C-alpha positions as CSV (number, residue, x, y, z in Angstrom):
1,X,6.2,39.0,36.4
2,X,5.7,36.1,34.0
3,X,3.6,33.0,35.1
4,X,3.5,29.9,33.3
5,X,5.2,28.8,30.2
6,X,7.3,31.3,28.4
7,X,6.2,32.4,24.9
8,X,8.1,30.4,22.0
9,X,10.0,33.5,21.0
10,X,11.5,33.7,24.6
11,X,12.5,30.2,24.5
12,X,14.1,30.1,21.1
13,X,14.9,33.6,19.9
14,X,16.2,33.4,16.5
15,X,15.7,29.9,16.4
16,X,14.7,28.0,13.1
17,X,11.9,29.0,11.0
18,X,9.1,26.5,10.7
19,X,8.8,24.4,7.6
20,X,6.0,25.5,5.5
21,X,5.0,23.5,2.2
22,X,2.7,24.7,-0.4
23,X,2.0,23.1,-3.9
24,X,1.2,25.3,-7.0
25,X,-0.1,24.0,-10.0
26,X,0.2,25.8,-13.4
27,X,-0.3,25.2,-17.1
28,X,2.6,26.2,-19.5
29,X,2.3,26.4,-23.2
30,X,4.4,23.9,-25.0
31,X,5.1,22.0,-21.7
32,X,1.7,21.1,-20.1
33,X,1.2,21.0,-16.6
34,X,3.8,21.8,-13.8
35,X,3.4,21.2,-10.2
36,X,5.9,23.4,-8.1
37,X,6.4,22.4,-4.2
38,X,7.3,25.6,-2.7
39,X,9.1,25.1,0.6
40,X,9.9,27.8,3.2
41,X,11.8,27.7,6.4
42,X,14.4,25.4,7.9
43,X,14.6,21.6,7.2
44,X,16.4,20.0,10.2
45,X,16.5,16.8,12.1
46,X,13.1,17.4,13.5
47,X,11.2,17.6,10.3
48,X,13.4,16.2,7.7
49,X,11.3,12.9,7.7
50,X,8.1,15.0,7.1
51,X,9.9,17.0,4.4
52,X,10.9,13.8,2.4
53,X,7.4,12.2,2.8
54,X,5.8,15.4,1.5
55,X,8.4,15.7,-1.4
56,X,7.9,12.0,-2.4
57,X,4.1,12.4,-2.3
58,X,4.6,15.7,-4.5
59,X,6.6,13.8,-7.1
60,X,4.0,10.8,-7.2
61,X,1.1,13.1,-7.4
62,X,2.7,14.9,-10.3
63,X,3.4,11.8,-12.0
64,X,-0.2,10.5,-11.6
65,X,-1.4,14.0,-12.9
66,X,1.1,13.9,-15.9
67,X,2.6,17.1,-14.6
68,X,6.2,18.0,-14.4
69,X,7.2,18.1,-10.7
70,X,9.6,21.1,-9.5
71,X,10.8,21.9,-6.1
72,X,11.4,25.7,-5.3
73,X,14.0,26.1,-2.4
74,X,14.3,29.9,-2.8
75,X,13.2,30.3,0.9
76,X,14.8,27.2,2.6
77,X,17.6,26.6,5.0
78,X,19.1,23.1,5.3
79,X,20.2,22.8,8.9
80,X,21.8,19.4,8.9
81,X,22.7,16.4,7.1
82,X,19.3,14.9,7.6
83,X,17.9,17.5,5.4
84,X,20.3,16.6,2.4
85,X,19.3,12.9,3.2
86,X,15.7,13.8,3.0
87,X,16.1,15.0,-0.4
88,X,18.1,11.9,-1.5
89,X,15.2,9.6,-0.1
90,X,12.5,11.4,-1.8
91,X,14.2,11.8,-5.1
92,X,16.0,8.0,-5.2
93,X,13.2,6.6,-7.3
94,X,13.4,9.3,-9.9
95,X,17.4,8.7,-10.2
96,X,16.6,5.0,-10.4
97,X,14.6,5.7,-13.5
98,X,17.1,8.0,-15.0
99,X,15.2,11.1,-14.1
100,X,15.8,13.9,-11.8
101,X,13.7,16.7,-10.0
102,X,14.4,20.2,-11.1
103,X,15.4,22.2,-7.9
104,X,14.8,25.9,-8.4
105,X,16.7,28.8,-6.7
106,X,18.4,27.2,-3.7
107,X,20.2,29.7,-1.6
108,X,24.1,29.7,-1.9
109,X,24.8,27.5,1.1
110,X,22.0,25.1,0.0
111,X,23.4,24.9,-3.5
112,X,26.8,24.2,-2.0
113,X,25.5,21.5,0.2
114,X,23.5,19.7,-2.7
115,X,26.1,20.1,-5.1
116,X,28.7,18.5,-2.6
117,X,26.4,15.7,-2.0
118,X,26.2,14.9,-5.5
119,X,22.5,13.6,-5.4
120,X,21.6,12.0,-8.7
121,X,17.8,12.6,-8.3
122,X,18.1,16.3,-8.4
123,X,19.3,19.0,-11.0
124,X,19.8,22.6,-9.8
125,X,18.6,25.6,-11.6
126,X,19.3,29.3,-11.0
127,X,15.6,30.1,-11.8
128,X,12.2,28.7,-12.6
129,X,12.7,30.0,-16.4
130,X,15.9,27.9,-16.7
131,X,14.2,24.8,-15.1
132,X,11.3,25.2,-17.5
133,X,13.7,25.6,-20.6
134,X,15.5,22.5,-19.7
135,X,12.2,20.6,-19.3
136,X,11.1,21.9,-22.9
137,X,14.6,21.1,-24.3
138,X,15.5,24.8,-24.9
139,X,18.0,25.1,-22.4
140,X,20.8,23.0,-20.7
141,X,19.6,20.1,-18.8
142,X,21.2,21.3,-15.6
143,X,22.5,24.5,-14.1
144,X,25.0,22.9,-11.5
145,X,28.0,24.5,-10.5
146,X,29.9,21.4,-10.6
147,X,28.9,20.6,-14.2
148,X,29.6,24.3,-15.4
149,X,33.1,23.7,-14.0
150,X,33.5,20.4,-15.7
151,X,32.4,22.0,-19.0
152,X,35.1,24.5,-18.9
153,X,38.1,24.1,-21.3
154,X,40.6,21.4,-20.1
155,X,43.8,22.6,-19.2
156,X,46.8,20.8,-20.9
157,X,49.0,19.0,-18.5
158,X,52.6,17.6,-19.3
159,X,52.2,13.9,-20.1
160,X,48.6,14.0,-21.0
161,X,45.4,13.4,-19.0
162,X,45.5,11.4,-15.9
163,X,49.4,11.4,-15.5
């Protein structure tokens, strides 16, 4: 017989994974310093403000250290609209200065949500290598599905474009 509070696993079996954040600093030849914020877990309504604050602080710290900030979302689930808004809040200052935060390896559902949201302060990349190539000018500025679709050859329509 159990006495007292049930364990967290019994209260929320299969519930959202806790949000973990870790910053990794590296030096890259030809690029200089990079600062990667690696996020892991679920961003939901309960922790979206903390995520936005940590991300904004990450970008500000990287700017002060003359590093390139990146965000690794390879192990993140966005559980609600608050999660997307938290990214928008944190990257808004970058967008207002014409910059964007490279976001690396978002899971397919996260990529879809971010692409649909059209956040001006982020650029999606399929890998860290493609993000670094974009920063050094060796690759495309962004690997967004929406942009890739826009770059496909235009189909001729009767009456010309827009008619």
